C-alpha positions, 0 to 999 in steps of 0.5 A: 290818727296821729303823726306816725299814721297820717299824711303831711297835711294831717300832721300840720292840722294836728300840730295846729290843734295842739297849739290851739289847745295850748292857747286855750289853756293859757287863756283859761289860766289868765281868766282864773288869775283875773278872777283872783284879782276880782276876789282881792278887790272884793275883800278890800271892798268888804274890809273898807265898807266900800259898797261901790267897790263891792258892787263893782267886784260882783259885776266883774266876777260875773263877767269873768265867770261868764267868759270863763265858761265860754273858754271852757267850752272852747277847751272841750271842743278842742279836746274833742278835736284832738281825740281826747275825752272831754270829761277826763281830768286835765292832769291826764292830758299828757298820758292821753296825748302821748308824744303829741303832748308838747312841752308848751301844752304840758306847761300851760296845763300845769299853770292852769291847774296851779291857778285853779288851786290858788283860786280855790284858796282865794274863794275860801278866804273870801267866804270867811271874810263874808261870813265874818262881815255878816256876823259883825253886821248881825251883832251890830243889828242885835246891839241896836235892838238892845238884844243879842243875836241867837245865831247866824241870821237870827234877825233876817232871812237865811241866805239862799244856798244854791247847789254847787256846780256839778252837785247831784242834789236837786233843788 
C-alpha cells in the first residue's frame, strides 16, 4: 500500500523505507568506487612489479567485494519492504515505485548504475594488464630456458577459470 491508500503512520513508514533504500544505493555506489580505487592500485602494483602492493590490493578487493555482497543483500531486503520484486533491474525502479520514487532515490540509482558501468570498464582494463603481465612473464621464462613459448601458459599450469557469477554452467 502506498501513500494514497494508507494512514499517516504508514505514509511515514513508506517514506522511511524509501529513504533507507536511497541510503543503501548510495552506500553500494561508494563501495563500487572503492573497488575501482583498489583496481587502480592493483594495476600500479603490476606495472611497477610491486608484489606487496599487488598482494595488498587482492586482500582489499576481497574485503570490498564481501562488504558489497552484504550491501546488496540489504538493498534486496529494502526492495522487498517497499513491495518491489528484488530481481527486477534497478533501471525499472522509478516505473515500479511511481510517485513514491523520490528524486534522491532516482539520483542514487543512476549514480549506482554509472559506477557499475565504470567498474566494468576498470575490470576489463585490469584483465588486459594481467594478461599482458602473464605473457611477458612467459616470454621471459621461455628466453631463460633458451626456447620459445608455444602459447599462453606453455610452461606452467593453465589458470583455473571459475564460472562467472550468475552463469548457468556447472562445474
